[in-house]
C-alpha positions as CSV (number, residue, x, y, z in Angstrom):
1,M,-45.2,24.8,-197.5
2,T,-42.1,26.2,-199.6
3,N,-39.4,27.5,-197.6
4,I,-39.2,31.2,-198.5
5,L,-35.7,30.9,-199.0
6,N,-36.4,29.0,-202.3
7,D,-39.1,31.5,-203.4
8,A,-36.8,34.4,-205.0
9,F,-39.6,37.3,-204.8
10,K,-39.6,36.8,-201.0
11,N,-36.2,35.6,-200.2
12,K,-34.1,38.1,-198.4
13,G,-31.4,35.8,-197.7
14,T,-28.9,37.1,-194.7
15,A,-30.8,40.2,-194.6
16,F,-33.3,38.3,-192.6
17,T,-33.8,39.9,-189.4
18,Q,-33.7,37.1,-186.3
19,A,-37.3,37.8,-185.6
20,E,-38.0,36.9,-189.2
21,R,-35.8,33.9,-189.0
22,Q,-38.1,32.2,-186.3
23,Q,-41.5,33.4,-187.7
24,Y,-40.1,31.8,-191.1
25,H,-38.7,28.7,-189.7
26,I,-35.3,29.3,-191.0
27,V,-33.3,29.6,-187.7
28,G,-30.0,27.9,-188.6
29,Q,-30.1,28.0,-192.0
30,L,-28.5,31.0,-192.5
31,P,-25.4,32.3,-191.1
32,P,-25.5,34.2,-188.0
33,V,-25.0,37.8,-189.1
34,V,-27.8,40.1,-190.2
35,Q,-26.9,41.9,-193.2
36,T,-28.4,45.0,-194.7
37,I,-29.5,45.7,-198.5
38,A,-26.7,48.0,-199.3
39,Q,-24.1,45.1,-197.7
40,Q,-25.6,42.4,-200.0
41,A,-25.2,44.5,-203.0
42,A,-22.0,45.4,-202.8
43,Q,-20.7,42.1,-201.8
44,V,-22.9,40.9,-204.7
45,Y,-20.6,43.6,-207.1
46,A,-18.1,42.8,-205.5
47,Q,-18.1,39.2,-206.4
48,Y,-19.2,40.3,-210.4
49,Q,-15.8,42.3,-211.1
50,T,-13.8,39.0,-210.4
51,K,-15.8,37.4,-213.8
52,T,-13.3,37.8,-216.5
53,S,-16.0,37.5,-219.5
54,D,-19.4,39.2,-220.3
55,I,-21.2,35.7,-220.6
56,E,-19.8,34.6,-217.3
57,K,-20.9,37.9,-215.8
58,R,-24.5,37.2,-217.2
59,K,-24.5,33.7,-215.3
60,F,-23.2,35.5,-212.3
61,L,-25.7,37.9,-211.8
62,M,-28.6,35.3,-213.2
63,Q,-27.8,33.1,-210.3
64,I,-28.8,36.4,-208.1
65,F,-31.9,36.9,-210.2
66,D,-33.3,33.6,-209.4
67,T,-32.8,33.6,-205.8
68,N,-33.4,36.8,-204.4
69,R,-34.7,39.4,-206.7
70,V,-35.4,42.3,-204.9
71,L,-31.2,42.3,-204.6
72,F,-30.8,42.0,-208.2
73,Y,-32.5,44.9,-208.9
74,K,-30.9,46.6,-206.3
75,V,-27.4,45.9,-207.6
76,F,-29.1,46.1,-211.0
77,S,-30.3,49.9,-210.3
78,Q,-27.1,50.9,-208.9
79,H,-25.1,49.8,-212.0
80,V,-27.5,50.5,-214.9
81,V,-25.2,51.4,-217.6
82,E,-22.8,48.6,-216.9
83,F,-25.4,45.7,-216.9
84,M,-27.5,47.0,-219.3
85,P,-25.2,44.9,-222.2
86,I,-24.2,42.2,-219.5
87,V,-28.0,41.7,-219.1
88,Y,-29.9,42.5,-222.0
89,D,-28.5,42.8,-225.5
90,P,-25.9,42.0,-226.6
91,T,-24.7,39.5,-224.3
92,I,-27.9,37.8,-224.0
93,A,-27.2,36.4,-228.0
94,E,-24.7,34.5,-226.3
95,S,-26.8,33.3,-223.8
96,I,-29.8,32.9,-226.0
97,E,-27.4,30.5,-228.4
98,N,-26.5,27.8,-225.3
99,Y,-29.7,28.1,-223.4
100,S,-30.5,24.5,-224.0
101,E,-27.0,23.2,-223.2
102,N,-26.9,25.7,-219.7
103,Y,-30.3,25.1,-218.8
104,V,-31.0,25.6,-214.9
105,D,-34.4,27.3,-213.7
106,P,-37.5,27.9,-215.8
107,Q,-37.6,31.9,-214.2
108,E,-40.9,31.8,-213.7
109,A,-41.6,31.6,-217.3
110,A,-44.6,30.3,-218.9
111,F,-43.7,27.8,-222.3
112,L,-46.6,27.0,-224.5
113,D,-46.3,24.3,-226.8
114,V,-47.9,24.8,-230.3
115,N,-49.5,21.7,-230.5
116,H,-51.2,21.8,-227.2
117,P,-53.1,24.9,-227.7
118,E,-55.3,23.0,-224.9
119,A,-52.8,24.0,-222.1
120,I,-52.4,27.5,-222.5
121,K,-55.1,28.3,-219.9
122,E,-53.4,25.6,-217.1
123,T,-49.3,26.9,-218.2
124,L,-50.7,30.6,-217.4
125,L,-52.3,30.2,-214.3
126,G,-49.5,27.9,-213.3
127,A,-46.6,30.1,-213.8
128,A,-48.2,33.4,-212.4
129,N,-48.9,31.2,-209.5
130,G,-51.8,33.6,-207.9
131,R,-49.5,36.6,-208.7
132,D,-51.0,39.9,-210.0
133,I,-49.8,39.9,-213.7
134,K,-49.9,43.5,-215.2
135,L,-47.6,43.1,-217.8
136,V,-46.3,40.0,-220.4
137,V,-43.7,39.8,-222.8
138,V,-44.0,36.8,-225.0
139,T,-41.8,35.7,-228.3
140,D,-41.5,33.0,-230.6
141,A,-38.1,33.5,-231.3
142,E,-38.3,33.3,-234.9
143,G,-37.0,36.7,-235.4
144,I,-34.1,37.7,-233.0
145,L,-32.3,40.9,-234.7
146,G,-28.9,39.7,-235.5
147,I,-29.3,36.1,-234.3
148,G,-32.4,35.0,-236.0
149,D,-34.7,31.4,-234.9
150,W,-33.8,29.9,-231.9
151,G,-36.5,28.6,-231.3
152,V,-37.5,27.7,-227.3
153,N,-33.9,28.7,-226.3
154,G,-35.8,32.7,-227.2
155,V,-37.4,32.7,-223.4
156,D,-34.6,34.6,-222.5
157,I,-35.7,37.4,-224.2
158,S,-38.6,37.7,-222.5
159,V,-36.9,37.2,-219.4
160,G,-34.5,39.7,-220.2
161,K,-36.9,42.0,-221.9
162,L,-38.9,42.2,-218.7
163,M,-35.7,42.9,-216.5
164,V,-35.4,46.4,-218.2
165,Y,-39.0,46.7,-217.5
166,T,-38.1,46.4,-214.2
167,A,-34.8,48.3,-213.6
168,A,-35.8,51.2,-216.2
169,A,-39.6,52.1,-215.0
170,G,-40.0,50.2,-211.6
171,I,-42.8,47.6,-212.6
172,N,-42.7,45.3,-209.8
173,P,-41.3,42.1,-211.3
174,E,-44.0,40.0,-209.3
175,N,-46.6,41.4,-211.8
176,V,-44.5,40.5,-214.6
177,L,-45.3,37.0,-216.7
178,P,-42.3,35.9,-219.5
179,I,-43.6,34.0,-221.9
180,V,-42.2,31.5,-225.3
181,I,-44.4,30.2,-227.9
182,D,-42.7,27.2,-229.0
183,A,-43.8,26.7,-232.7
184,G,-40.8,24.9,-233.9
185,T,-37.9,25.8,-235.3
186,N,-36.3,26.1,-238.6
187,N,-32.7,26.5,-237.2
188,Q,-30.8,23.2,-238.5
189,K,-28.8,23.0,-235.7
190,L,-31.2,23.1,-233.1
191,L,-33.7,20.3,-235.0
192,Y,-30.4,17.7,-234.9
193,D,-29.0,19.0,-231.5
194,P,-29.8,15.9,-228.8
195,L,-29.2,18.5,-226.7
196,Y,-32.5,21.1,-227.8
197,L,-35.2,21.7,-225.2
198,G,-38.0,22.6,-227.9
199,N,-39.8,21.1,-230.4
200,Q,-37.7,19.2,-233.1
201,H,-39.7,20.4,-236.0
202,E,-40.2,23.0,-238.2
203,R,-42.1,26.0,-237.8
204,V,-45.8,26.0,-237.7
205,R,-47.5,28.0,-240.5
206,G,-50.8,28.8,-241.5
207,S,-54.3,28.4,-239.9
208,K,-52.8,26.0,-236.7
209,Y,-50.5,28.8,-235.9
210,D,-53.2,31.8,-236.0
211,D,-55.5,29.6,-233.8
212,F,-52.8,29.2,-231.6
213,I,-52.4,32.9,-231.6
214,A,-55.9,34.0,-231.0
215,K,-56.5,31.1,-228.4
216,F,-53.7,32.7,-226.5
217,V,-54.9,36.4,-226.7
218,D,-58.1,34.7,-225.6
219,E,-56.6,33.0,-222.7
220,I,-54.2,36.1,-221.4
221,E,-56.9,38.3,-221.3
222,S,-59.1,35.9,-219.2
223,A,-56.5,35.3,-217.0
224,F,-55.0,38.2,-216.6
225,P,-57.5,41.2,-217.1
226,N,-56.1,45.0,-218.6
227,V,-52.8,43.1,-219.2
228,Y,-50.0,45.3,-221.2
229,L,-49.4,42.8,-224.0
230,H,-45.6,42.6,-225.5
231,W,-44.6,41.1,-228.4
232,E,-41.2,40.7,-228.9
233,D,-38.8,38.6,-231.9
234,F,-41.7,37.4,-234.0
235,G,-40.7,36.7,-237.6
236,R,-40.8,39.2,-240.3
237,S,-43.6,37.5,-241.6
238,N,-45.9,37.3,-238.4
239,A,-44.9,40.6,-236.4
240,A,-46.7,43.1,-238.1
241,R,-49.8,40.9,-238.9
242,I,-50.2,39.9,-235.2
243,L,-50.1,43.7,-234.0
244,K,-52.3,44.8,-237.0
245,Q,-54.9,41.9,-235.9
246,Y,-55.4,43.1,-232.1
247,Q,-53.8,46.5,-231.7
248,D,-57.2,48.4,-232.0
249,K,-58.8,45.6,-229.4
250,I,-56.5,45.1,-226.4
251,L,-53.4,46.8,-224.3
252,T,-50.8,45.4,-227.1
253,F,-47.3,46.9,-228.4
254,N,-44.4,45.4,-230.3
255,D,-41.3,46.1,-229.6
256,D,-39.6,45.2,-233.1
257,V,-42.3,46.8,-234.9
258,Q,-43.2,50.0,-232.7
259,G,-40.6,50.6,-230.0
260,T,-37.3,50.9,-232.4
261,G,-40.0,53.1,-234.3
262,I,-40.4,55.2,-231.4
263,I,-37.1,55.3,-230.5
264,V,-35.9,56.3,-234.0
265,L,-38.6,58.9,-234.0
266,S,-37.2,60.1,-230.8
267,G,-33.6,60.9,-232.0
268,V,-35.0,62.1,-235.7
269,L,-36.9,65.1,-233.3
270,G,-33.9,65.5,-231.1
271,A,-31.8,66.2,-234.4
272,M,-34.6,68.2,-235.5
273,K,-34.1,70.0,-231.7
274,L,-30.4,70.5,-232.6
275,T,-30.8,71.5,-236.2
276,G,-34.5,73.8,-236.1
277,K,-34.7,72.1,-239.1
278,K,-38.7,70.8,-239.8
279,L,-39.7,66.9,-240.0
280,T,-41.6,67.5,-242.6
281,D,-39.0,68.7,-245.3
282,Q,-36.9,65.5,-244.5
283,T,-35.8,62.7,-247.0
284,Y,-36.3,59.6,-245.1
285,V,-34.1,55.9,-246.5
286,T,-34.2,53.2,-244.6
287,F,-31.4,49.9,-245.2
288,G,-33.4,47.1,-244.4
289,A,-36.8,46.8,-244.4
290,G,-37.8,43.8,-242.6
291,S,-40.4,43.6,-238.7
292,A,-38.2,46.9,-237.4
293,G,-37.1,48.7,-240.9
294,A,-41.0,48.9,-242.1
295,G,-41.8,49.4,-238.3
296,I,-39.5,52.4,-237.7
297,A,-40.4,54.0,-241.1
298,N,-44.2,53.9,-240.0
299,Q,-43.6,55.6,-237.5
300,V,-41.6,58.5,-238.5
301,Y,-44.6,58.9,-241.4
302,T,-47.0,59.0,-238.8
303,E,-45.3,61.7,-237.1
304,M,-45.5,63.5,-240.2
305,V,-49.2,63.6,-240.7
306,K,-49.9,64.5,-237.5
307,Q,-47.8,67.4,-238.2
308,G,-49.7,68.3,-241.3
309,L,-48.9,66.7,-244.5
310,S,-51.7,64.4,-245.8
311,E,-50.9,60.5,-245.9
312,D,-50.2,60.8,-249.7
313,E,-47.8,63.8,-249.2
314,A,-45.9,62.0,-246.2
315,R,-45.4,58.4,-248.1
316,K,-43.4,60.4,-250.6
317,H,-40.7,60.9,-248.3
318,F,-40.2,57.9,-247.7
319,Y,-38.2,54.7,-249.6
320,M,-36.9,51.7,-248.6
321,V,-33.9,49.3,-249.3
322,D,-33.7,45.6,-248.9
323,K,-31.3,43.1,-250.5
324,Q,-32.9,43.4,-254.0
325,G,-32.4,47.2,-253.7
326,L,-34.8,50.0,-253.7
327,L,-38.4,48.5,-253.1
328,F,-40.5,48.8,-256.1
329,D,-44.7,48.2,-256.0
330,D,-44.5,45.3,-258.7
331,D,-42.7,43.0,-256.2
332,D,-45.1,40.3,-255.3
333,T,-43.1,39.4,-252.1
334,L,-43.6,42.2,-250.5
335,T,-44.8,42.3,-246.9
336,P,-47.9,44.2,-246.4
337,A,-45.7,46.8,-244.0
338,Q,-43.4,46.9,-246.7
339,Q,-46.0,47.9,-249.5
340,P,-47.7,51.6,-248.5
341,F,-43.7,52.5,-248.8
342,A,-42.8,51.2,-252.5
343,R,-42.1,52.8,-254.9
344,S,-43.3,53.5,-258.5
345,R,-40.6,52.6,-261.5
346,S,-41.9,55.1,-263.2
347,E,-41.0,57.8,-260.8
348,F,-37.1,57.1,-262.3
349,T,-35.4,57.4,-265.2
350,N,-33.0,54.9,-263.6
351,A,-35.0,52.4,-261.8
352,D,-33.2,49.1,-262.7
353,E,-30.3,50.5,-261.8
354,L,-31.2,51.3,-258.0
355,T,-30.5,47.9,-257.0
356,N,-27.5,48.8,-254.4
357,L,-27.9,51.5,-251.6
358,T,-25.2,53.7,-252.8
359,A,-27.1,54.2,-256.3
360,V,-29.9,54.7,-254.1
361,I,-28.5,57.2,-251.9
362,K,-27.0,59.5,-255.2
363,T,-30.3,59.3,-256.9
364,I,-32.6,60.1,-253.7
365,K,-30.3,62.2,-251.7
366,P,-32.1,61.7,-248.3
367,T,-31.3,63.3,-245.8
368,I,-32.1,60.8,-242.8
369,L,-30.3,56.9,-243.5
370,V,-31.6,54.5,-241.2
371,G,-30.0,50.7,-240.9
372,T,-31.9,47.9,-239.5
373,S,-30.1,45.6,-242.3
374,T,-27.5,43.8,-240.2
375,Q,-25.0,44.1,-242.7
376,P,-21.9,45.1,-241.6
377,G,-19.7,48.4,-242.9
378,T,-22.7,48.7,-245.6
379,F,-22.7,52.5,-244.6
380,T,-19.3,53.1,-246.6
381,E,-17.6,56.7,-246.6
382,E,-18.7,57.4,-250.4
383,I,-22.6,57.3,-249.0
384,V,-21.5,59.5,-246.0
385,R,-19.4,62.4,-247.9
386,E,-22.5,61.9,-250.7
387,M,-24.7,62.7,-248.0
388,T,-22.4,65.4,-246.6
389,S,-22.2,67.0,-250.1
390,Y,-26.3,67.9,-250.1
391,V,-27.0,68.6,-246.4
392,D,-25.3,70.6,-243.6
393,R,-26.4,67.6,-240.6
394,P,-26.8,64.3,-242.3
395,I,-29.1,62.0,-240.1
396,I,-27.6,58.3,-240.2
397,F,-28.3,55.7,-237.8
398,P,-26.8,52.1,-238.2
399,L,-28.7,50.6,-235.8
400,S,-28.2,46.9,-236.5
401,N,-26.4,45.1,-233.1
402,P,-24.3,43.3,-232.2
403,T,-21.3,45.4,-232.8
404,K,-20.6,42.8,-235.9
405,L,-23.3,43.5,-237.4
406,A,-23.4,47.5,-237.4
407,E,-23.9,49.3,-240.8
408,A,-21.1,51.8,-239.6
409,S,-19.3,52.6,-236.3
410,A,-19.9,56.3,-235.0
411,Q,-16.2,56.9,-235.3
412,D,-16.2,56.5,-238.9
413,L,-19.3,58.3,-239.3
414,I,-17.8,61.7,-237.6
415,K,-14.6,61.3,-239.4
416,W,-16.5,61.1,-242.8
417,S,-18.6,63.8,-242.4
418,Q,-16.1,66.0,-240.6
419,G,-18.1,65.9,-237.8
420,K,-21.3,66.8,-239.1
421,A,-23.8,63.5,-238.6
422,L,-26.2,63.5,-236.4
423,I,-25.5,60.0,-235.1
424,A,-27.7,56.9,-233.4
425,T,-26.0,53.4,-232.8
426,G,-27.7,50.5,-232.2
427,I,-24.8,49.4,-229.6
428,P,-23.2,52.1,-226.6
429,A,-20.8,54.0,-228.2
430,A,-17.7,56.2,-226.6
431,D,-18.1,59.6,-227.1
432,V,-16.2,60.3,-230.2
433,T,-13.0,63.1,-230.3
434,F,-12.5,64.3,-233.7
435,E,-10.3,67.4,-234.5
436,G,-10.3,68.8,-231.2
437,V,-14.3,68.9,-230.9
438,T,-15.7,65.6,-228.7
439,Y,-19.1,64.3,-229.9
440,Q,-21.8,62.7,-228.0
441,I,-23.4,59.5,-229.5
442,G,-26.9,58.8,-228.7
443,Q,-27.9,55.1,-228.5
444,G,-30.8,53.9,-230.3
445,N,-31.7,51.6,-227.3
446,N,-35.5,50.8,-227.1
447,A,-35.0,50.6,-223.2
448,L,-34.7,54.2,-223.6
449,V,-38.4,54.6,-224.2
450,Y,-40.7,51.2,-223.6
451,P,-40.4,50.8,-220.1
452,G,-41.8,54.2,-219.7
453,L,-44.1,53.5,-222.7
454,G,-45.5,50.1,-220.8
455,L,-45.4,51.6,-217.2
456,G,-47.9,54.8,-218.7
457,A,-50.1,52.3,-219.9
458,I,-50.9,50.4,-217.2
459,A,-50.8,53.0,-214.8
460,A,-53.3,54.7,-216.8
461,R,-55.2,51.4,-217.2
462,A,-55.2,51.8,-220.9
463,K,-58.0,50.2,-222.9
464,V,-55.7,50.1,-226.0
465,L,-52.4,52.1,-226.8
466,S,-52.9,54.7,-228.8
467,Q,-50.9,56.4,-231.5
468,G,-51.5,59.4,-229.7
469,M,-49.7,57.7,-226.9
470,I,-46.8,56.6,-228.9
471,S,-46.4,60.2,-230.2
472,A,-46.0,61.4,-226.5
473,A,-43.2,58.9,-225.6
474,A,-41.2,60.0,-228.2
475,H,-41.9,63.9,-228.0
476,A,-41.5,63.3,-224.3
477,L,-37.8,61.5,-224.6
478,A,-36.7,64.0,-227.4
479,D,-37.8,67.3,-224.8
480,T,-35.3,65.7,-222.1
481,L,-32.3,66.6,-224.3
482,T,-30.4,69.9,-223.0
483,D,-29.8,73.0,-224.8
484,D,-26.1,72.3,-224.7
485,S,-26.5,68.0,-225.7
486,T,-24.6,67.2,-229.1
487,A,-26.6,63.9,-228.7
488,V,-30.0,63.4,-230.7
489,L,-30.8,60.9,-227.7
490,P,-30.7,61.0,-223.8
491,P,-27.9,58.6,-222.1
492,V,-29.0,55.4,-220.7
493,S,-27.3,56.6,-217.2
494,H,-30.6,58.2,-216.6
495,L,-33.2,55.6,-217.7
496,D,-35.6,55.8,-214.3
497,E,-35.7,59.2,-214.9
498,F,-36.6,59.2,-218.5
499,S,-39.0,56.1,-218.1
500,E,-40.7,58.3,-215.4
501,I,-41.4,61.4,-217.5
502,V,-42.2,59.2,-220.5
503,A,-44.5,57.9,-218.6
504,V,-46.7,60.8,-216.7
505,A,-46.7,62.1,-220.7
506,V,-48.3,58.7,-221.9
507,A,-50.5,58.4,-218.9
508,Q,-51.9,61.7,-219.8
509,V,-52.8,61.2,-223.4
510,A,-54.4,58.0,-222.0
511,I,-56.4,60.1,-219.8
512,D,-57.0,63.3,-222.3
513,E,-57.8,60.8,-225.1
514,G,-60.9,59.1,-222.8
515,I,-59.1,55.3,-222.9
516,A,-57.6,55.5,-219.6
517,Q,-59.8,53.5,-217.0
518,G,-60.4,54.6,-213.4
519,V,-57.5,57.3,-213.9
520,T,-56.9,61.4,-213.6
521,D,-54.3,61.9,-212.4
522,A,-51.3,60.9,-214.6
523,K,-48.6,62.0,-212.3
524,A,-50.1,60.1,-209.2
525,A,-51.1,56.6,-211.2
526,V,-47.6,56.2,-212.4
527,A,-45.9,57.1,-208.5
528,D,-48.4,54.3,-206.9
529,L,-47.2,52.0,-209.5
530,K,-44.1,51.9,-209.3
531,W,-41.9,49.7,-207.2
532,L,-38.4,50.1,-205.2
533,P,-36.1,47.0,-204.7
534,E,-36.2,46.9,-201.2
535,Y,-37.0,44.8,-198.4
């Protein structure tokens, strides 16, 4: 029988009472003092504060995670704003890059090998180890935002994402499963690194990859009925394609394609609330037309249709810019996600000049500019001043992260726009004071919405994740803004409150649309599912 001290889900450490120590046959295996979880949490935080770098802080917190899940989430819940960038983005990038070299513990993850589809079922059941799995985050780590292809090292993304689900939405950590699909890697460093723990061959493409994904979905649905399947950081050629294949068949979600879109839509709706403008009057430019950029545009486009525009009318409000400039429909390299938003050259007298963002802004005169390009400094003073010249409150969201890849800083955007720009950034940004006025900066952090969205869908036992549920999540988050707010998104400091509000709204729409299963009271269903980090 496994010693309970080695079971991260059941271990209480020094909080085991004397009676429990006798019951579990661990008498004498702990110091004699019995601590409360509050005392343990204070002790952990004091040790955390002695660490001098973010990566050392993360390594320390992972030691707690690996040994005592309840204590980890207790401390996390007490210091959400401080821990979020340590546990997840941006510090997780360094952790991923050094995962193989620093490997210690599999952290209850499932490692699936594209060369062994016959082992999928055994791997899933083994990693679950009898637990009731309701939520899965799976990655093949080809498109980790900001750092690219990291192969099996990307399992850290799945583990980290699930940490945020639990900390924000209270999803029981015993009900979650992180998964990485090792389909190889095109990262040359990893291919020749003797310490790399994944397959050292180039990424598998085509039918072999697609067949593996199909078998994976079949096996996971069989092993864990009604599971919420979250796809994370798949590459540009696979992310939207896989989502499209399964989104009408199972309860599934892609954070890069849909999550970033929901949070940006919520930020845009927040901006509409602050300015009194109509979404259907806006002109939208996305800079960076990968999975995230195209997914964001699609969410905002879908909302415009929901608000009364025809599909053709709504599409006319959108423009995509990538490394080749404005995307045109005669470009045979366009992805399926980009094609609906590509423009015709005949619309412009200067089509051949639209090869850079500045030229596009001056020609199109957008009211909304969203960056997912990972090209630092590309939202220039010239661009911002141009936008401010024709719109009172330009909406500018430089979302690329980490900080070194951001299209612009909030401070520069406020300065260049004379305080007029409505801003959301991809990384935490401090309030900006300009000419005696302090401006709150919203963080376009998907964690504001995806935990609540997942909690609501799971609580409702929804058959699929509908567009109505997604729209409800964006509106619910935007509605949390107070009348005196100067930020387009609410602060991360109230993550747990917002997640519950979003969850109830999502579950209610699932009930209203008839896709909930056996659930009639959204608020009660969400409350019943929420887990608290207490012994």
